C-alpha angles and dihedrals in degrees: 000000000000123000114253116218127213126216090265091054092047091049090052093049096046096036101243121148094191113081092202090063090049090051090050090053091051091051090052089058129064099277147154117249109207104069095014105241138149129199121244093243093051091051091047090052090050091051092046092050091055099044120101124221117242113265098249099051098072122044115232092234092056091050093049092048090057093048098043117108115229117248120252113249130212103014150044124273096230 
């Protein structure tokens, strides 16, 4: 069984002093509402999704290739 974290635990992990911010973070994750709790894995996924990679690990060309929209073929765009 996974450990369920309260708003106080989440605030301690993330470093928030404001409990309202910690509650907002919990509500952005997959959570249970009464009592307000979030699992450790859901909080870890939330943190991972909002963490940036260091600048030298991904080449700029690779990043742009993933973000580029494919061109439309066989027609005009009017």
